[in-house]
N, C-alpha and C positions, 0 to 999 in steps of 0.2 A: 598454527595460529592464524588468525586473521591478520596478520602482521602488516599493517592494518589496511587492508583492502581485500575484498573478497569477491570471488565470482561464484555466486550461488546458482543453483538450478533455476533457469528462467521460466519454467512452467510454474504457474501459481497453484501450488498444492500444499496440503498439510500432511504430515506423517507423525508417527509416534516420536516423542522426543528421543533423540539419539545423542550419545556422548562420544566425544573424541578428544584427543589431546597429545601433547608432546612436552617433554622436559629434558633438554639435552644441551650440551655445548658443542656437539658435532655439527659443524657447518654444512657438510654434505648431506647429512640426514635431515637437517632443518630445511635445506633447499628442496629436497625431494618431497618432504612432507607438505610444504607450502604449495608447490607446483601441482601435486596430485590432488590435494584437498580442494583447491580453488580453481583448478582447470585453467590456469594462466601461468605465465612465466614471470617470476620475480627476479629483480636484480637487488642483491643485498650487500651492503658495504658495512663492515663492522670496525670499530676502533675503541680503544680504551676499556676493554673488559678483561677480566682475569680468566685464565684457562681453567681455574679451579671452580669458578662460579658457573651456574646454569645460565648459558647465554640466552636461551629462549624457553619460556614456560608458557604453555597455552592450554586452556580447557575450553571446550565448546559444547553447548547444547543446541542441537539443530532440529527445527521443526519443518524444514523444507522451505516455506515461504519466508521464514525469519529465523534468526539464531541469536543467542547471547553468548558472549565469550569473555574470558578473563585472560589477560596477557601480561607477562613480565619480561623485560629485557634488561640485561646488564650493560653498562657502558653506553656508548653512542651507536645507534644503528640507523642507517639510511636505507629506505625501502622504495623501490620504484616498480611500477607495472605499467605496461602499455595500454591495458584495457581492463576496466572494472565495470561490471554491469549491475552491481548491487550498491545500495546506499549504505554507508558505514559511518556510524557516529561513535566517537570515542569519549568516554568519561575518564578523565585523568585522576587517579587516586594518589599518585606519587610521581615526581619527575616532571618532565616537560615534553610536549609533543608539538611539532610544527608541520603543517600540511600545506601543500601547494596544489592548486588545480587551475590551469590556465593562468589568468592574471589575478586569481583569488589566492589569498594567503590567510591562514588561521593559526593562531598560537594559543595553547592552553597549558595551564599549570594545575596544581592540585585543586580539585573541586570544580573544574571547568570542563566544558564540552567543546569538541571540534569535529567537523566532518572530515574524515579521511578519504571518503569517496562519495561523489555526488551521483554515481551510477552511470557516468559517461566517460569514454576515453580513458586516458591514463592518469595516474596520481604519483605524487612524490611526498613521502612522509619521513620525518626525522624524529627519532625518539632518543631521549637521554635519560638513562636510569629510570625507565618508565614502568609504571604499574597502572594498567588501564582496564576498564570494562568496556565492552563494545556491544552495540546494537547493530545487527546486520539485517537489512530489509530488502526483499525482492522488489524491484521497481513496480511490478504489477500489484503488489500489496499496497504500496503507496498510492498508486493510481486508483485502486478500488476505494481506499479510504477517502480520497479527494473527490471521487465521482468523476474522475478525469479519464475517459476512455474514448476510443475511436471505434465506432461501429460495434460496440459491445466487447471489443478486444483490448483489455488493459495493457497488453504487451506492446501495443502501438502507441501508448500514451507517452507524453513527454512532460515531466515535471522538472523544471530547471531551478536549481538553487542559486541564489545570487550572493550568498555569503557563507562562510565556513564556520562561523561562531554564532551562538544564540543571540537573539535580539536583546535579551536582558538576563540577569542572574536569576530572577524569579522563575522565568519559563524554563531555564536550565534545571532548576530544582524540581520542577514538575516532571520533566523528562527523567530525571534520576529516580523520582518516586515511582514512576511507571515502570522503569527498568527493574527496580527492586521487587515490585509486586509481581511482574511477569516471571522474574527469576524464581520467586517462591512457587508460582503456579507450575513451572516446568519441572521442578524437583519433587513435586508431590506425585506419589505413585498413582493415585487415583486419576490423575490428569490423562493418563494413557487411554482411558476408556471414554473420554469426554471431548470429542473433536470440536464441539461447539464452543467449549471453554478455550481451547487452543486458538480457534479462529478469533474469538473476542479479544483474547490477549494480544494477538498479532495486530488487530485493528487499533487497540489502545496504543501500542508502540508506534504504529504508523501515524496516528493522529498527533501523538506527542512530538514526533520528529518534525512533522509538517508545521506544527505550531511553534516549535523552538527555533528553527533555522529559516532565515530569509529565503523566500522563493517567489516565483512568478505568479502563483495562484493569487487571485484577488483576496485581499485581507478582509473585505466586506463589500457588499453591494450597497446600492443607494439606500440611505436611511429614511427615504420618503415612503413611509408605510401607512400613513393615515390611521394610526392607532392599531394596525394589525402587526403581528410579529413577523409576517412575511414581506419582503420588499415589494414595492409596486411593480417592478419589472417581472418578478416571479408570478404575480397575480395576472399580469398581462399575458404571460406565456401560457398559464393555465387556461385562461379565457380563450386563447387562440386554439388550444387543443380541443376544448369543449365545443367550440364553434365549427371546427373543421375535422371532427373525429371521423366523419364518413368519407373524407378524402384521403388520397394516398400521400400522406405527409410524413416527414422525418425530422431528424434533429436539425438539419440545415434549414428547413422551412420554419421551424419554431424559432431558431436563432435569428433568422432574417426578419421575422415578424416583430421582434422586440429590439432589433438593431444591436445585437450582441454576437460574440463569437460562439460557435458551438461549444468550445471548451468552457467558457464562462457560464453558459446555460447548464451544462452538465454539473458544474460545481454548485451552482445556485440551487438546483433541485436536490443534490445530495446533501448540501449543508442545511437546508431548511425543511425538506420533506423526507429526507432519508431514502430517496429513490433516484432513478434516472428519468430523463424526459421520455425515453422510449418505453420504459416500464410503466410510467404513468399513463402514456397513451394507450398501451396495451390494456391496462386495467379499466380505462374509460370505455374502450371498445368492448371489453368483456362484459361490463355492466350493461351496455346497450344491447348486446346479444341476449343477455339474461332477460331484459325487459321484453324483447320481442318473443322469446320462448314462453314467457309467462302469459303474454297476451295472445299468443298464437293458437291455432286450431290444428289438431293432429292430421286432419285430412288435407290441410292446405299448407302447413308449415313443416319444413324439415330442418333437422339440425345442420346438415351440410350447407343448405342454402343460407341459413342464418349465419353460420360461421363465415362463409365466403363474403357475405354482405358487409361484415365488419372487419374484413382484412385478415381472417384466419384461413389461409389456403389449405392447411393440412388438418382435416377433420379430427383425426386421431389425437394430434397434439392439442387441438382446441379442447377436446373432451377431457384430456388429462389435466390441463390448466384449469378448466371449468370446475372439475371435481375438487381439485386442490384448493380452489378459492371458495366454493360454495358448499362443499360437503355432499354434493349429489351430482349425478351425471346430467348432461343437458337433456337427454331423453326422459329422465325422471321429471325434470322441470316441465317439459312439454306435455307429459301425460297428466299433469295435475289438473 
């Protein structure tokens, strides 16, 4: 079981949905199952359950970057782990769940959500006659959904939750609806051949969790948009990129130009443009390179020189990116 805290594979990848589970009252077997499944050491204290009942019942559908689980515990169970690197949200169907993380405490009853793990350090969870469904997310999936990455590496991202219960009941209902939908997707046999659907489902879960639980991501940026749907600061960042596209600039330069942190700039581009600042800069440079190739002469212009002029040091990679974007090679553009 995810009882409730999980250590998933920290490489952001997708796999075919895989099922696993356990249904037993054998304490030793439960311990081994938890430790092996989640690659961490659990401390489990049990009280108030009948030996004739199933102490732990758990089913899991795992896609690598995320998983859905259903968990039942008889009596009162206290679970501790020193380290959890996945974010785990529990939807209580029956009973009561109490979670502690640092100085944060969250309590949930039937129909309510609570974070069992925020993805950092250890956790403490107490379940009483609990039947829960859980959403398990790799931190890198959350970072990708938020557009919060460091040098393109989501594993270096830090998304800190500031509360263990949803901001309101309505947003908790939205998360429950997303969990049910993704659950339906994962049990559909045809899903195994559609990785793009699995990826979209994972992002839906990540977006729903980020929206449901309080965290340090900016809830919104300045509403000063002069009638435009994009914030003024975003437009200023875009203008800076356009004006300095020929220079060797990066996310730090863009953030400094608009007096924001790199993290906030990342989030701003992801939220409003569906991309990252570095990807946007690359696309602008690619467009400039295409303009030069169209206007160039074969005897005077070369693909390698044009690529280098716009910051593409590796001509082969430039050619692949160019073809994927424009449907033809840079050489074909130059020959026109």
